[in-house]
VORO-241620 format. One record per residue (C-alpha): x, y, z. Coordinates in steps of 0.1 Angstrom, whole numbers, padded with zeros to 4 digits, always signed. Layout:
<nodes>
XYZ ...
</nodes>
This chain:
<nodes>
-0305+0027-0014 -0294+0037-0050 -0261+0024-0061 -0247+0056-0064 -0256+0067-0028 -0243+0033-0014 -0210+0037-0035 -0209+0073-0020 -0214+0064+0018 -0188+0036+0014 -0162+0056-0001 -0162+0093+0011 -0136+0118-0002 -0108+0126+0016 -0120+0158+0028 -0153+0145+0038 -0135+0119+0060 -0113+0145+0075 -0142+0169+0085 -0159+0139+0101 -0128+0130+0119 -0122+0168+0130 -0158+0169+0140 -0156+0139+0163 -0120+0149+0176 -0132+0180+0187 -0150+0163+0215 -0132+0153+0245 -0098+0154+0227 -0067+0152+0247 -0030+0160+0235 -0011+0130+0224 +0028+0130+0229 +0035+0111+0197 +0069+0106+0184 +0093+0080+0172 +0131+0080+0161 +0138+0056+0131 +0178+0045+0124 +0183+0037+0091 +0214+0031+0070 +0236+0008+0050 +0249-0027+0065 +0277-0024+0090 +0272+0016+0093 +0271+0011+0131 +0231+0018+0137 +0231-0007+0165 +0259+0008+0183 +0245+0044+0181 +0211+0032+0192 +0223+0014+0225 +0244+0047+0232 +0216+0070+0229 +0193+0047+0250 +0219+0042+0276 +0222+0005+0271 +0257-0016+0268 +0274-0010+0237 +0281-0041+0218 +0319-0047+0216 +0315-0070+0185 +0298-0068+0153 +0260-0079+0154 +0241-0075+0122 +0202-0064+0128 +0179-0089+0115 +0146-0072+0102 +0137-0041+0128 +0147-0040+0163 +0118-0018+0182 +0132-0005+0216 +0100+0006+0236 +0100+0028+0268 +0141+0032+0267 +0145+0064+0253 +0130+0086+0280 +0118+0124+0274 +0114+0147+0302 +0088+0171+0297 +0100+0198+0323 +0137+0202+0309 +0123+0193+0271 +0153+0171+0270 +0160+0133+0267 +0174+0116+0296 +0212+0105+0292 +0204+0075+0313 +0174+0054+0320 +0160+0063+0357 +0131+0036+0354 +0125+0005+0329 +0092+0012+0309 +0075-0016+0290 +0054-0012+0261 +0022-0007+0280 +0040+0015+0306 +0053+0037+0279 +0016+0042+0266 +0003+0046+0302 +0026+0072+0309 +0016+0090+0277 -0019+0087+0293 -0009+0102+0323 +0007+0133+0306 -0023+0139+0288 -0047+0136+0313 -0024+0157+0334 -0022+0185+0308 -0061+0185+0305 -0067+0186+0343 -0042+0215+0349 -0061+0233+0320 -0095+0226+0336 -0080+0233+0372 -0070+0266+0365 -0104+0280+0351 -0122+0265+0381 -0099+0269+0409 -0070+0287+0420 -0058+0258+0436 -0031+0242+0411 -0033+0205+0400 +0003+0197+0417 -0013+0214+0449 -0042+0189+0449 -0018+0159+0440 +0003+0169+0473 -0027+0170+0494 -0024+0133+0501 -0057+0126+0483 -0041+0092+0472 -0049+0095+0435 -0016+0081+0423 +0014+0065+0441 +0047+0044+0434 +0029+0010+0439 -0008+0015+0434 -0022+0030+0402 -0056+0036+0412 -0066+0042+0447 -0101+0025+0458 -0108+0063+0471 -0107+0074+0433 -0143+0074+0427 -0150+0098+0456 -0126+0126+0446 -0145+0141+0419 -0162+0169+0445 -0126+0177+0457 -0114+0180+0421 -0142+0187+0396 -0119+0186+0366 -0119+0150+0365 -0143+0133+0341 -0170+0110+0354 -0164+0088+0325 -0127+0083+0334 -0138+0066+0367 -0165+0043+0348 -0139+0035+0323 -0116+0018+0351 -0146+0002+0367 -0155-0021+0338 -0151-0057+0341 -0125-0058+0310 -0104-0028+0325 -0101-0045+0359 -0078-0071+0341 -0060-0040+0327 -0057-0022+0361 -0043-0050+0378 -0017-0051+0352 -0011-0013+0357 -0007-0018+0395 +0026-0037+0386 +0041-0005+0370 +0064+0010+0397 +0088+0040+0396 +0111+0055+0421 +0088+0085+0423 +0049+0093+0417 +0044+0096+0380 +0037+0135+0379 +0063+0143+0400 +0089+0137+0372 +0070+0135+0339 +0086+0114+0313 +0076+0105+0279 +0090+0073+0266 +0098+0075+0228 +0101+0043+0209 +0132+0040+0187 +0133+0018+0159 +0165+0002+0144 +0164-0007+0109 +0185-0035+0091 +0206-0026+0062 +0202-0056+0042 +0184-0054+0012 +0162-0085+0015 +0144-0065+0045 +0134-0035+0024 +0102-0049+0012 +0085-0048+0049 +0101-0015+0056 +0070+0000+0042 +0048-0010+0070 +0069+0010+0096 +0082+0040+0078 +0058+0071+0085 +0056+0107+0089 +0054+0106+0124 +0089+0104+0134 +0125+0118+0130 +0148+0097+0109 +0185+0093+0113 +0204+0082+0081 +0236+0066+0094 +0267+0059+0073 +0303+0053+0077 +0322+0084+0080 +0355+0070+0078 +0349+0058+0042 +0346+0081+0011 +0307+0086-0003 +0320+0070-0032 +0334+0039-0018 +0317+0006-0024 +0293-0012+0000 +0291-0051+0005 +0270-0072+0025 +0236-0068+0012 +0237-0086-0020 +0237-0054-0040 +0262-0033-0057 +0261+0003-0043 +0282+0028-0027 +0277+0046+0004 +0263+0079-0010 +0241+0055-0034 +0224+0040+0000 +0221+0076+0015 +0201+0084-0013 +0182+0049-0013 +0170+0059+0024 +0161+0097+0015 +0140+0085-0012 +0123+0056+0005 +0114+0075+0036 +0102+0104+0015 +0081+0082-0008 +0066+0059+0023 +0059+0088+0044 +0026+0108+0047 +0043+0142+0042 +0017+0164+0057 +0039+0195+0054 +0067+0207+0033 +0092+0202+0063 +0083+0168+0080 +0093+0143+0084 +0128+0154+0092 +0160+0135+0084 +0191+0139+0101 +0224+0125+0087 +0249+0110+0112 +0285+0099+0102 +0301+0072+0125 +0334+0058+0129 +0350+0093+0139 +0374+0071+0160 +0391+0060+0126 +0398+0095+0118 +0427+0114+0130 +0416+0140+0156 +0429+0170+0134 +0411+0159+0104 +0377+0150+0116 +0366+0192+0111 +0376+0189+0075 +0364+0155+0068 +0328+0167+0082 +0328+0195+0057 +0338+0175+0029 +0309+0152+0035 +0286+0181+0043 +0294+0198+0011 +0288+0166-0009 +0255+0158+0006 +0243+0196-0005 +0256+0191-0039 +0237+0158-0041 +0205+0166-0028 +0195+0200-0050 +0153+0194-0056 +0138+0221-0035 +0111+0200-0020 +0134+0171-0010 +0157+0195+0008 +0129+0208+0029 +0132+0176+0046 +0168+0173+0052 +0192+0188+0079 +0221+0191+0055 +0238+0220+0072 +0244+0202+0106 +0262+0167+0102 +0267+0149+0133 +0302+0130+0134 +0302+0106+0162 +0319+0076+0178 +0289+0055+0188 +0314+0032+0208 +0319+0063+0234 +0291+0072+0257 +0306+0103+0264 +0313+0113+0229 +0303+0149+0223 +0287+0143+0187 +0264+0119+0208 +0255+0147+0233 +0248+0171+0206 +0231+0146+0187 +0207+0138+0219 +0200+0175+0223 +0190+0181+0187 +0169+0154+0187 +0151+0165+0218 +0144+0198+0198 +0132+0182+0167 +0108+0161+0187 +0087+0189+0202 +0089+0210+0169 +0071+0177+0150 +0035+0187+0142 +0025+0153+0156 +0040+0162+0191 +0007+0174+0212 -0015+0163+0184 -0052+0166+0198 -0067+0130+0196 -0101+0116+0212 -0094+0102+0245 -0110+0071+0236 -0080+0065+0211 -0058+0065+0239 -0073+0041+0262 -0081+0020+0234 -0042+0022+0222 -0033+0012+0260 -0055-0018+0259 -0039-0033+0230 -0003-0024+0245 -0012-0044+0275 -0021-0073+0252 +0011-0070+0235 +0029-0069+0264 +0011-0105+0273 +0024-0119+0240 -0005-0115+0220 +0003-0108+0182 -0030-0105+0164 -0067-0099+0172 -0097-0104+0151 -0119-0074+0141 -0144-0090+0166 -0121-0090+0196 -0111-0055+0189 -0148-0043+0186 -0157-0062+0221 -0125-0045+0234 -0140-0011+0222 -0175-0019+0235 -0159-0026+0270 -0147+0009+0272 -0170+0029+0292 -0163+0062+0277 -0185+0067+0246 -0174+0035+0223 -0163+0043+0192 -0188+0040+0163 -0178+0014+0135 -0168+0044+0115 -0144+0057+0140 -0132+0027+0151 -0122+0018+0113 -0106+0054+0114 -0086+0044+0146 -0071+0013+0129 -0062+0033+0098 -0044+0058+0115 -0026+0033+0140 -0015+0014+0108 -0003+0045+0093 +0017+0051+0125 +0032+0017+0123 +0016+0008+0156 -0004-0021+0141 -0011-0038+0111 -0047-0033+0094 -0051-0042+0057 -0087-0031+0046 -0093-0055+0020 -0116-0087+0017 -0104-0113+0043 -0075-0094+0057 -0095-0069+0073 -0111-0094+0097 -0078-0095+0115 -0054-0069+0132 -0018-0075+0139 -0015-0055+0171 +0023-0063+0173 +0036-0058+0140 +0070-0070+0147 +0060-0105+0142 +0060-0096+0104 +0094-0088+0106 +0101-0120+0127 +0084-0141+0101 +0104-0129+0073 +0139-0134+0095 +0125-0171+0096 +0119-0171+0059 +0154-0156+0052 +0175-0176+0079 +0155-0209+0082 +0163-0224+0047 +0194-0206+0031 +0210-0237+0020 +0182-0256+0000 +0180-0257-0035 +0144-0243-0035 +0156-0212-0014 +0186-0208-0038 +0158-0203-0068 +0138-0181-0045 +0112-0204-0034 +0095-0215-0005 +0073-0246+0000 +0038-0238+0017 +0047-0268+0040 +0080-0252+0051 +0060-0219+0058 +0032-0238+0080 +0064-0253+0098 +0077-0221+0107 +0043-0207+0124 +0045-0239+0143 +0078-0229+0160 +0079-0220+0198 +0085-0185+0187 +0052-0185+0168 +0030-0206+0184 +0007-0180+0191 +0004-0175+0152 -0002-0211+0144 -0040-0207+0142 -0035-0179+0121 -0015-0196+0093 -0040-0188+0064 -0041-0150+0074 -0004-0144+0077 +0000-0164+0044 -0023-0140+0028 -0009-0110+0041 +0027-0121+0028 +0008-0124-0005 -0007-0090-0001 +0028-0075+0006 +0040-0092-0024 +0067-0111-0003 +0052-0144-0014 +0041-0147-0052 +0016-0178-0058 +0028-0203-0082 -0005-0213-0099 -0011-0250-0114 -0040-0266-0132 -0050-0302-0138 -0041-0308-0174 -0075-0327-0180 -0101-0307-0163 -0083-0275-0161 -0092-0269-0122 -0070-0253-0100 -0044-0274-0080 -0040-0264-0045 -0007-0242-0041 +0023-0261-0028 +0051-0232-0034 +0056-0196-0036 +0084-0174-0052 +0103-0150-0029 +0116-0124-0051 +0134-0105-0025 +0155-0134-0019 +0167-0136-0056 +0202-0122-0061 +0217-0138-0090 +0219-0116-0120 +0210-0124-0157 +0239-0141-0176 +0219-0155-0202 +0219-0145-0241 +0178-0141-0240 +0182-0104-0239 +0207-0101-0267 +0191-0127-0287 +0151-0120-0282 +0147-0082-0274 +0152-0070-0307 +0134-0043-0327 +0121-0067-0351 +0102-0089-0323 +0098-0068-0296 +0076-0036-0283 +0081-0019-0251 +0070+0012-0225 +0083+0021-0193 +0074+0033-0160 +0097+0060-0152 +0097+0072-0116 +0099+0110-0106 +0122+0106-0080 +0158+0101-0081 +0158+0068-0065 +0129+0042-0064 +0124+0021-0031 +0137-0015-0042 +0108-0030-0027 +0085-0016-0054 +0103-0035-0082 +0103-0068-0063 +0067-0064-0057 +0059-0058-0093 +0082-0088-0103 +0060-0109-0075 +0029-0097-0091 +0038-0110-0126 +0049-0142-0111 +0015-0148-0095 +0001-0143-0129 +0023-0159-0156 +0048-0185-0157 +0082-0183-0159 +0098-0188-0193 +0125-0213-0197 +0153-0206-0221 +0182-0230-0226 +0169-0249-0198 +0174-0217-0174 +0144-0203-0156 +0145-0166-0165 +0143-0153-0131 +0169-0131-0118 +0173-0100-0096 +0153-0073-0111 +0146-0091-0141 +0121-0119-0150 +0104-0131-0184 +0071-0146-0185 +0051-0166-0209 +0020-0149-0218 +0010-0177-0245 +0024-0199-0271 +0035-0167-0292 +0041-0140-0266 +0065-0136-0238 +0070-0104-0212 +0098-0089-0198 +0102-0070-0167 +0134-0054-0162 +0141-0027-0135 +0169-0001-0123 +0171+0026-0099 +0148+0051-0117 +0125+0030-0140 +0108-0003-0148 +0107-0014-0185 +0083-0039-0200 +0088-0053-0231 +0063-0075-0252 +0080-0103-0276 +0065-0123-0304 +0083-0154-0313 +0079-0145-0349 +0074-0106-0356 +0059-0078-0336 +0034-0070-0362 +0019-0101-0353 +0016-0091-0315 -0023-0094-0306 -0035-0056-0300 -0058-0062-0270 -0035-0084-0254 -0007-0058-0255 -0035-0030-0243 -0047-0058-0213 -0015-0065-0200 -0005-0026-0198 -0037-0020-0179 -0029-0046-0155 +0006-0038-0147 -0002-0003-0145 -0030-0008-0120 -0009-0031-0099 +0019-0007-0100 -0006+0018-0084 -0015-0007-0058 +0021-0012-0049 +0032+0023-0049 +0001+0036-0028 +0011+0048+0004 -0017+0048+0026 -0014+0080+0047 -0042+0083+0069 -0032+0105+0097 -0045+0128+0127 -0043+0155+0102 -0056+0159+0066 -0035+0140+0043 -0050+0123+0012 -0036+0089-0001 -0004+0094-0022 +0014+0076-0045 +0051+0069-0055 +0047+0091-0084 +0056+0077-0117 +0048+0084-0156 +0043+0059-0183 +0065+0065-0216 +0063+0044-0246 +0096+0036-0261 +0105+0039-0299 +0112+0013-0320 +0150+0012-0315 +0141+0001-0280 +0173+0026-0265 +0166+0033-0228 +0172+0069-0240 +0144+0070-0267 +0113+0073-0244 +0080+0093-0254 +0056+0108-0231 +0022+0093-0237 +0004+0127-0239 +0029+0138-0266 +0023+0109-0291 -0006+0126-0308 +0015+0158-0314 +0044+0141-0332 +0050+0137-0371 +0048+0102-0381 +0070+0081-0390 +0089+0088-0362 +0126+0091-0370 +0152+0084-0340 +0178+0108-0346 +0206+0088-0325 +0198+0055-0343 +0178+0063-0375 +0149+0039-0368 +0116+0047-0383 +0087+0041-0358 +0051+0041-0373 +0022+0058-0349 +0005+0024-0350 +0035+0008-0331 +0031+0032-0302 -0008+0029-0303 -0007-0008-0297 -0006-0002-0259 -0036+0019-0259 -0060-0003-0285 -0096+0013-0285 -0120-0010-0285 -0143-0007-0316 -0180-0007-0316 -0200-0021-0346 -0213+0010-0369 -0245+0013-0384 -0248+0012-0423 -0263+0040-0444 -0298+0020-0442 -0301+0020-0407 -0332+0042-0398 -0323+0040-0359 -0341+0027-0329 -0378+0017-0336 -0403+0038-0316 -0420+0007-0303 -0391+0004-0280 -0390+0040-0269 -0406+0028-0235 -0384+0005-0225 -0360+0012-0192 -0323+0008-0202 -0305-0017-0185 -0273-0013-0164 -0252-0031-0193 -0268-0008-0219 -0260+0024-0197 -0226+0013-0193 -0222+0006-0231 -0237+0038-0235 -0213+0056-0212 -0184+0040-0225 -0190+0056-0264 -0197+0091-0249 -0172+0117-0233 -0177+0132-0198 -0187+0160-0214 -0211+0148-0235 -0225+0126-0206 -0227+0159-0185 -0246+0175-0213 -0272+0147-0219 -0275+0145-0182 -0286+0181-0181 -0311+0176-0210 -0324+0149-0189 -0333+0173-0160 -0302+0164-0140 -0288+0198-0121 -0251+0205-0123 -0251+0204-0085 -0260+0166-0084 -0236+0159-0113 -0208+0178-0093 -0215+0156-0064 -0211+0124-0087 -0179+0136-0100 -0169+0144-0062 -0180+0108-0055 -0159+0093-0082 -0130+0116-0084 -0107+0090-0092 -0125+0069-0118 -0140+0088-0150 -0157+0059-0161 -0179+0056-0130 -0185+0092-0132 -0203+0087-0167 -0221+0055-0156 -0234+0070-0124 -0246+0100-0140 -0265+0082-0165 -0278+0059-0139 -0291+0088-0120 -0312+0097-0153 -0324+0061-0154 -0333+0062-0116 -0355+0094-0124 -0377+0074-0146 -0362+0083-0177 -0369+0057-0208 -0350+0049-0239 -0369+0076-0258 -0361+0101-0235 -0326+0093-0239 -0328+0095-0277 -0347+0129-0275 -0319+0142-0253 -0292+0126-0275 -0307+0146-0304 -0311+0179-0286 -0276+0175-0277 -0264+0169-0311 -0248+0134-0306 -0250+0107-0330 -0283+0094-0332 -0269+0057-0341 -0251+0055-0311 -0282+0041-0295 -0284+0014-0323 -0249+0002-0313 -0258+0003-0275 -0293-0019-0279 -0275-0042-0307 -0273-0078-0293 -0244-0093-0312 -0244-0133-0314 -0209-0139-0323 -0199-0163-0346 -0172-0189-0338 -0158-0222-0353 -0156-0240-0319 -0177-0270-0317 -0211-0271-0299 -0195-0296-0273 -0168-0271-0263 -0193-0240-0263 -0218-0260-0242 -0191-0265-0213 -0190-0246-0181 -0153-0228-0183 -0125-0243-0162 -0104-0224-0136 -0075-0221-0157 -0095-0207-0188 -0114-0181-0163 -0078-0169-0148 -0063-0164-0183 -0096-0146-0196 -0091-0120-0167 -0058-0108-0179 -0078-0100-0213 -0108-0079-0198 -0087-0047-0189 -0109-0018-0177 -0139-0035-0194 -0144-0057-0163 -0177-0041-0150 -0194-0041-0186 -0186-0078-0192 -0200-0083-0155 -0233-0067-0164 -0234-0086-0200 -0230-0118-0181 -0260-0109-0158 -0243-0095-0126 -0262-0067-0110 -0244-0033-0100 -0243-0039-0067 -0226-0073-0068 -0198-0056-0089 -0195-0028-0065 -0189-0052-0038 -0161-0072-0059 -0147-0040-0065 -0146-0031-0029 -0130-0063-0019 -0103-0058-0045 -0094-0022-0047 -0068-0012-0074 -0061-0045-0082 -0074-0049-0116 -0066-0086-0123 -0082-0098-0090 -0115-0079-0096 -0119-0093-0131 -0110-0129-0118 -0134-0126-0089 -0162-0113-0113 -0159-0143-0134 -0157-0166-0105 -0190-0151-0090 -0205-0154-0124 -0196-0192-0128 -0208-0200-0093 -0243-0189-0099 -0271-0216-0097 -0281-0210-0134 -0258-0230-0158 -0232-0208-0175 -0214-0218-0207 -0184-0209-0226 -0207-0196-0252 -0223-0172-0229 -0185-0158-0224 -0184-0158-0263 -0214-0138-0265 -0204-0114-0237 -0172-0108-0249 -0186-0098-0281 -0208-0076-0270 -0182-0055-0252 -0161-0050-0286 -0137-0080-0277 -0123-0099-0307 -0144-0131-0318 -0115-0152-0317 -0104-0143-0280 -0123-0175-0263 -0104-0198-0291 -0069-0181-0283 -0075-0185-0246 -0086-0220-0248 -0055-0230-0270 -0034-0218-0244 -0051-0238-0217 -0031-0272-0209 -0063-0288-0206 -0076-0278-0243 -0091-0298-0261 -0093-0323-0234 -0115-0301-0212 -0142-0315-0193 -0172-0302-0173 -0168-0295-0136 -0189-0319-0113 
</nodes>
């Protein structure tokens, strides 16, 4: 199978995935009554008291802070007949029973529909004929398989499902579910309710639970003014700041399938602290302030602004609580996810996993899930359908499934254990010096997983450690042997979300100056940026470079870090609520900044920020992947936060650009340094073009990629048409690689080559298309770089430290470099698949795969390959000089 087809099959477009899913779901689909209520807000706002009041449990009399997220399954009951939440529990529902109840409700709806078409006898009549299908103490009557003639609406596969060996165990579990009445006599759907902690430290993990599949309650202390300061979460903010933060986070992390959902309700607590005759006036003041605050039309469509609920959470008979309960019932049934049709296999697989969770299981291997799926005697889900199920359950927060290398081999079926693990990190070592500096030793993390609470996780220590690194909760602190340059096993991690100390050093004043520094900013399009994004980007930076020491102080603070790129360059990352500013500093003058280093760093950070801000939004409805939207802006030489220039506008401006506010003159070359173009050696006037003797050769992938990088998309398309490729085929290629223009160009030329087009055919087509005939000369030229490095160094294999540093200088040329190093396109495709959207990891994995091949690979090979993709000839020397093991580098054995 060709590269393009392999790629297209693996990465279908969102529309194709949706069509396939819809085709699948139209067969044997049932309504799924999915809903959840998520309660968020500031520390000490009264969220837990409100939740206890809503679910009818004893309201705490003393203040207890929530650690992470408290998840209540089966305690908030929705009665289908009255379409209302029950004020008091009539039955205790465990997690699996909650799912089981949903399954029964779905089946009943289907059976009612079928029975009405096939018989005048109603389904309730059928149940009342003492057929013994369900009763209070028994889930399935032994006579159940023989009921099909009496009720033709029952699917035979449903009978077989409960006869399978695996499900006999599940059926025994279901027999333990008892209620006061037969399940169908009082149809009740348990709705999960999640109580989010208000402390800043937990924000990093909230992304895994915030989805569009629910109704959000933003809780704040109504006895305070919205401008009052908040305390207790380590960050300075006001009541209104916190409200805006939660609205922004919810809408950023949710898959907004419509313009109106998810819905966000505002609840002011502590009504008992307000004089009764002042409650209405206070309510009107807050409502008016919120309306004035949220003016964006798209944001307002999700907010319930004209219905502020003012409650006393400590009083179960409070009228505000009763009004809130009624309103939440209405929102639940209006949500598009309520009654959403899903394949019946989804529901039963969900119920099986719920039972395992109830038995104390936290994690399963992918192989375990596949075995459970095969035990399902409905038609088992195909591999693609099972993968879709896992992605959807992950987007709903019901499990954690990360589709990347290694992590995809395990599924966390009870995601709350991730929160519990973070709780352990936060609370276990608060007084140690390491934790004060945001560090966690690997041995300490292993001990946490060995605690009795996590005894089921101990065998998955490596997975959970990798998962925490993936979420950027932990950042690896890399070390190398100073003699050999080999990696030393990681012993310690940074934990950026635990760093509260602010920068009080003189570094910013003394070093970030117009004479030594260039800068750009990631500016977010929303009013507030979820704090987790900042923490995660800083975590990425820490995992790549070493923290700079300045006047014997590590420059690592809350939302601010300085790292050393090499002996001459430092990088600063500083964030606020709406932007992340990146500064590159040269120790002498900014004119000496290495241009391709700046360009590579920018590409690396941009790609990582895309990954971090990506919201995986698979859902039952069509909803493509989204990003927390941001734009990149370059900063003029004055470095003022107000002097930002859109990247697209740079070419339109007159230079030198004079800053009106500060009078600074910025040359265009200073702004362009972040976007340094790779130059290709040009032909001179004596060049006669390619010799006809090589017209009959086939162009290699490296040569095709080199050619594609020197032509525009339009030129490539014109060239391909002259080579006999149809517009329809080219449109298909563009759709397959819609998010990667470089791969559109390469795949188009690869298709030409696959159609037996030779070098001569390409040259003739280029001439017909009016393209520069010398482009092919540059493509086929095999440059051997000149260097002053001695042979005893050039003939050595590269060290781990060298490869890790080189990975940061490759940028988007990683695939071209991989082909120049002799890797084939299929290998590179697999590398990209295992490390999606992480440019640094892709480059690093490519270099290590090259190094580990059986044939000898040397620093000289790297030198020549980098030269052929247009990188500077002294890049290898620069990299070696910044390795602690140089010049004592020794071969690996």
